[in-house]
N, C-alpha and C positions, 0 to 999 in steps of 0.2 A: 471368184475367190482368189485367183492368182493376182488380180489387180489390187486386192486389199492386203495381201501379204506384206508388202513393203511398209504400209502404214501401221499394221499390227506390230511389226518388228520395231519400228520407231517408237511406238507407244510402250512396248516392253522395256526398251532402253531408257525411256524417260522415267518409268516407274522405279527403275533401279538406279537412277542417277542421283547425284549429290543434292540437287534442289529438292526432290521429293523427300529424301532422308532428312534434310533440314526442317522441312515442314512437319514431318512426323515427330521429330525431336521437340520442336516448339510446342506442338499440341500435347505431347506427353508431359512437358514441363508445366503447361497451363493446368492440365488435369491434376497433377500432383500438388501444385500450389493451392488449387481449389479445395482438394481433400484436406490438406493441412489446415487451411483457413476454417473449414467446417468443423474440424476436430477441435481447434483452439476455441472457436466460438461456442461449441457445445460444452466444453469444459468450463468456460467463463460463465455461461448462462446457468450452469448447475451450482455455481458459487453465489449464494444470495446473502451471506452474512457480512455485516459491517461491525468490526471489532472496535471496542473502546478500550484503549490501552493508556497506561501512564502510571506514575508513582502514586503512593497513598496521598490522599488529601488534595489531589489535583482538581477534583470536582467532577470526576467521571459519572458517579452515580446520580448526582443532582442534574447533570447535563442529560443523562439517560431519562430521568423522570420528566424533565422539562420538555424534551422532544416528544415524549409519548402523551403527556397530559396537559402540558403548558403550565402546570401548577408547581408552586414551590413546596418542597417537603424536607424536613430534617433528615439527614443521612448519617450513616456511620460507616466505618471502615469495613469493606466487603471481604468475606472469607470464601465466597463462592461466586459463580457467575449468575447473571440475570439476563434473560432474553425476552424479546417481544417483537411482534411484527410492527413495522413502521411504514405507513403509507405516505409517499412523497406528496407534497402539497399541490403540485401542478398536474398530477395525473393520479387520481384516486385508485386506478386499477393496477398501478405499479407499486410494489412494496419490497422492502428488504427486511432482514432480521437483524435488529440491533442486539449485540451481545456485550454486556458490561463485564469486563474481566477484573479480578482483584489486582490491586497494585502493590500488595505487600511483597517484599523481596523474596520471601520463601515460597510464594505461591504463583507469582506472575508468569514465570517461564513454564511452569507446569500447565497452567490454563491456556497459555499461548500454544503450546504443543497440541493440546486437545482440539483447538478450533482453527488453527492457521490454515489448514487445507481447505476449509469452507469459506475463507475470507474473500469476498469480492472487493472489499476496501477496508482500510483501517484508519481510525481517528486516534492519533496519539495526543493525549490531553496534557498540557503543560500548565503548571501554576505560575502565572506571569509575575506574581508578587514575590514568591519564594525562589524564583528561577536562579538568581545570582548565587544563592546559597546552595541550591540543589543541582547546578548545571552539570557537575561531574556524574552524579547519579543518573540524571536524565539522559545524558549522552551514553552512559554505559548500557542502560536498558535499550535505548534506541539502536545502539550498535548491535546488540544481540539480536534484535528483531531484523535488522537490515542485512545481516550476513547469514541468516537462516536459509538453508538450501531450498525449502519449500516456498518461502516468501520470495526468494530470488527467481525461482522457476515460474511461479504464478504471477508475480509482479502486480499485486493488487494496488489500486490507487491509494495514496497516503496523504492524509491531511494532518498537519501539525496545528492543533487547536490551542491557541494562546489564551487560556481562560483567566477569569477574574480581572478583566479589563475595567470593571467598575471601580476598582481600588486605585487611588492616586499613584501609588508607588509601583504599579504594574509596569513591566518592561514591554516594549513594543514588539510586534511580530518580526520586524526587520532586525532588531538587535538580537532577538532570540535565535533567528536563523543564522546570523553571523557567528554568534557564540557557539551554537551547536556544530556548525561546520568546522570551526576551529578545534573544538574538543574531539569531534569524530576523527579529524585528521591526526590529532595527537594519539588517539587510541589505535588508529590504523598503523601508525609508525611503531608504537610500542609492541603491538601484537605481532606484527610481521618480523620484529627483531627478537621475539621470544625464542628461547632455546628449543631445539628439537629433542623429543624423547628418544629412548633407546630403540623403540620399534620404528622410528622414522617419522612418526606423526608429530605435527606441531602442537604446541600448547595454546596457540592463539585461536582466533575465530576460524570457522570452517571455510571461509571465502574471503577474497580480497575485496575491500570496500573501495568503490570508486575506480579511478584510472591510475595505474602505476606511473610514478614519476611526476604526478601533478597533485597540487593541493586539493583536498577533497571539497566538492560542493555538491549539492543535492541534484543538480542536473545530470550528474554522471550515473545516477542509479537507473535500473531498468524500468522502474515504475515512475509514474508522474507524481511529483510531490508539490503540495501547495501549503501555504500558511494562511491562517485566518485569525483575527482577533475576535473574541467572544466573551460573554459573561453569562454563566448559567444562573447566577443569583440576580443579575440585573441591577441597574443603577438606583432603583427605588426599593431595593431589598425584597423582603418576603412578599410584600403586597403588590409589587410591580411585575412587569413582564421581563423575561430573559432577553438578552441580546444575542440571538443565535441566527440572525439572517444569513450571514456568510456561510455558516455550517449547513443550514437548510438548503441553500442554493447548491452547495457542493453535493449534498445527498441526492438532489434531483439529477445532477449530472451523472453520478455513478450508479444510480438505480437501474 
């Protein structure tokens, strides 16, 4: 026993030494990281909704119907939401819940508030034909979505679907992206310069859009943003098929 005592004392010193402490700290950091990852993954897996957003007459409801049935149908301006389960094409066991939200100015934020916490992803539908005329309204609504605290926290994938590409005068996805970035940058500047109320709260958006001191672009957002050209009506009109290949591939990725 006396011969082992020096070795035991050396072991005790090692266990209290800086090397062991560093290992324990590293193991604790790994454990905490793993728990955070599991928590985030659990929250994400509980969000199964894909929201269809956009102004009135952008084509959301027809796009919704085409994705579900493949068939054309006449639509009218929605005053309430519609939802249905959508099974992605490459894996029939995987599905998301598509929710078509009204685009009317008096309703869209109300319905976004109701469903935003459940959003796994969002499809913001743009009328590519009327875009030049509606760009300020489109940017205003998109701005309200992007600075929402729940959207920023959950960071759902975002697709800007440039619809009605079957029409000759439709603007390209690239041009729409450039114009939206320009308009969103202008909105950011004007909102940040808005006067502060007497209680100290600003009258602008609840969060800063993009990176301070830099012109806005979509890569600065916490969520992944993609653009796709599509046509819910299709080049052959009511009798033909819709051109939604890019949108369908994106839904496979986010499902």
